[in-house]
N, C-alpha and C positions, 0 to 999 in steps of 0.2 A: 415390504412398509405397508401400515396402514394404513385405510382409507382415512381423509382428509375429516377433519371435526370443527365447527362453528368455533366460532370464536368464542363465543358467549361462555363452552362448554370447560370443564376442567381435558385436560390430558389423564386419558389414565392410564401411563405410560409412567409420569411425574406427579399426579395429583394438583400440578401446578397451573394456576390459569396464566391464560396466552392477555390479556388487555385486548388492546384492535387487529393486534394479529393472527394468523389465519394459522392454526395448528395441520401440518401438511401429513404428518407419521414420525414415525419411529423405526431405527432399528437394534433388536437385542442382541447382545455376544450375549454370551453363557461362561466369558472368560474376558480378559481385557481385549481390547482391540489388537489385534497387529498392526505396526502401522503401514502396510498395503493393504488391510482389510481397510484401515481408516480412509486414509485419503480415495481408496478406491472405492469407498460407498461415499462419501463426498460428489466423490466427479459422475457417480451414474445422475447422483443430484444434479450438480452445477454442471452439465453437460461440461462447455469449451470454456466454459467460464474460472473465474480465479478466486477461490477461497481466501480468503483476509482474512488474519486471526487478530483480534478486538487483543486492544489494550486494557487493562481495565485502573491504572491509571490515569487514562487518555478521558478524551472528551465524551461527552453522553448524553446518545441521539437520544429523547423523548420516549418512539417507539421505541425501542430496542430496551428502552431500560424498563418498560412495562411487565417485558417479560423475564429479565434477570431479577429485578429488583426481589421481587419472591423466593429467587434461586439463592439469590445472594442472604438472607437471610435468614434461612434455612441450616438444619447441618448439611444438607449433601449441596456442597457447594458444583458448580459448575470446573470441571475439568478445564475443559477448553471452550472456547468459545471463537466461534467462526460469523463470515457475513461475504455475503455473492451480491453483485453490482449488477452485474452484466444484463439484466433482460429489466422487462417489465416496473414488477414488482421488486425489490430485496430478500435475499433469500438466506434465513437465521440457522445455524445450526449450534446444538448445545450438545456436548460430550457430559453426562456423569454418573457415576460409579449407580450400577443397582445391584445388591446382591452382591457374590464372588466374581459382576462381569458388572457390561457395561451401558448404556445404552444413547441413542444418538436420535433428537432431537431435531425436527426440520422445521420452523418455522416460512410463515411468506407475510411481507413487512408493508405495511400501507407505503410509506416512503424510510430518508433515515432526513429527519428533522431536529437535530440544532443545530443551530443558531450557530453563523463563522465568528470562530474565537482569533487572533492574533497566534502565530506560533512563538511556540514558549518551547526550550532545552528544560527539564527539570534535571533541577538543581543537585539529585544525588540518582548516582548512574552506577549496576550493582556489574561489575563484568560476567557474573555468573547466571545474572538476565539478559543483558545484551544480546551476550556472546553466545548462549544461548547452538545458538546453530556452528557456530564457527571453533575451531583447534588453536591452538596457541601456540606460537613455532618461531616466538623470538619473546623480548623483554616488554615491546611494543609494538607485534606486530601478529595478526591472528588472518587465517586462510578460511574460507569456507570449508564447513566439509562434503559437500558433496559437491558444488566448484571452486577447485583448485586457483583459476583464475579473480576470484572474487575479493578479495583481500581488503582490509581496515590494521589502520596504522595507526598510533595512540602518538603525539606529540604532549611538548609543553603547552602549548596554545592554542587545543582542541585534538579533531580527530578526521583522518580521511578514507572513505570506502574508493576504492577504485574496480575496475574491471575494463577486461580486456581479451577485446573476441575480433582480432582482424577482421576485416571483409574485404571483399573481391574487386568490386564496387566501390570505389571511397569516395565521399560527398563532393563536389566538383562548384565552383560557382560558374556560372553564367556569362564569358566577357560579355556577353553585349545585353546585357539587361541594364547597361542604362539605354541605350540606343531605345528599347522600345515604346513601343504606343503603353497609356496611360492603360489599358485594357490587358493587355498581354502581360505589362507589368504584372497586375491583381492578380490573373491564373499562374502565373510564375508564384508570384511570392507566397499561395495560397498553397502551393506545392509546395515548397518549404517549410510553410510552417505542419503541414500533413506529414510529413519524415519528421521533426521537429519535435512533433506533438507523440508520436510513437517511442521518440527517443527518450521522451519523457517517463512514457508507461514503461520500457520496460529499467529504466534507473531504479523508479516506486519497486518493483518488483525487486531488482535486485540487490538495492543497500535500506528501502523502509520498509518494506516485507520480510530480509530476511533477520532484524532486530526485535528487541521489546524496550516498551520502558522510557527512548534514548526522547520520543517530543510529545506534546499535547494534543497532534490532531492526532487519529484515526489512519492507519494507513488510506479506508476511500474520499477518507476531507479531503485530501493528496489531487486526485481530478477530481472536483469539483471547480466549477469557474469561480461563485462565489464565494470561494474561501483562497481560491489562488489567483487572482482575475490580478491581484496586484502586485504578485512576484515575477511572474511569467514575465518571460521576453519580448517587449512593445514590437510591433507590427515597423514602426518606423525605426526600433532599432535594428532590425533584420533587413529590412529593407535597404536603411545605411549601407549597410553590409555587402549587401549585393549588386549597391551601385556603386561601389570604390571596386568591387573586383577583385580585392586582396583578399588573402583566405586565412584568418585568424587560430592563431595559433587554439583558442579554444571558444563555442557560443556556451554563452552562458542562458541554459533554458527560465531559470529561474533564483532568483536569490533576497534572501528577505532578513530583516534585523533585528534581531527579537528584542523585545524593552529589557532584558539584561546586557546589552549590544554585540552579545552573539552574531555571527551572521551565518547564515544556512547558503552553501550556494550547489545549484545542479550544473554541471558541465561537460562537454563533447567535444572530444574533435574530429568526428564526424567522421573518425577512420581506422571504428571499431572499439576506444577510448572514450572512456565515462570517466567523471568520477564525484564525489558529495564528497564536499571541504564546511566545514564545522568549525569556524574559528573563533578563537571567545575573546572579547575586549583586551 
């Protein structure tokens, strides 16, 4: 990888300016990257973080667009774009054609700064785009190419993502929760909330990040509190469930209603089964 360049300079690899972003470097390939080498290169920079693919039809973060706009207006447009947020400052990776090969550019952004918008579903969905990483196994069912337990079923009133991975220790409710002190309840509630926060992140990776062109939110917006706070399961609802001592069929971790009336729900049964259900009005 080449050495870092000041933000005001042009990248020596592409000739594009980077706005307020810092150019970290680039990796050249004389031929188009193989899938293995491409993701190995991304991982060598991102470490254990998850690279999320940018959606050209999604909400635009101004800081990111400072880098991308000059490229999108040029003849040599980005082939793919990813963002990684699991660090102090976000990373941006851009794949561009270069001669007979490709170049993978890396930038450090100051922040992801799009203002929160209400969740919407794109009115026109293309199967070839949405289900790019899936194979069709029946008229209305698709299975992920690499993860056969990850499936999508289209329905007359929407579609359902499902993922099933049976766990050795399913979630249980503490039958003594209602008898605990206020402080003890707070601690137990926090433990359950941490568990569901992790489950929610797994569902985002499985469902949202395995398709493209469905939602207006970029993959990273789903993690941001200022975007999702109004749609997440409130503490009061979880406290009521724990106090009842009755295990519900599903815990609804996220539920939103779009302006057009579609309902988007993330649900888990606490025993390895989770689903994203999108229903039309």
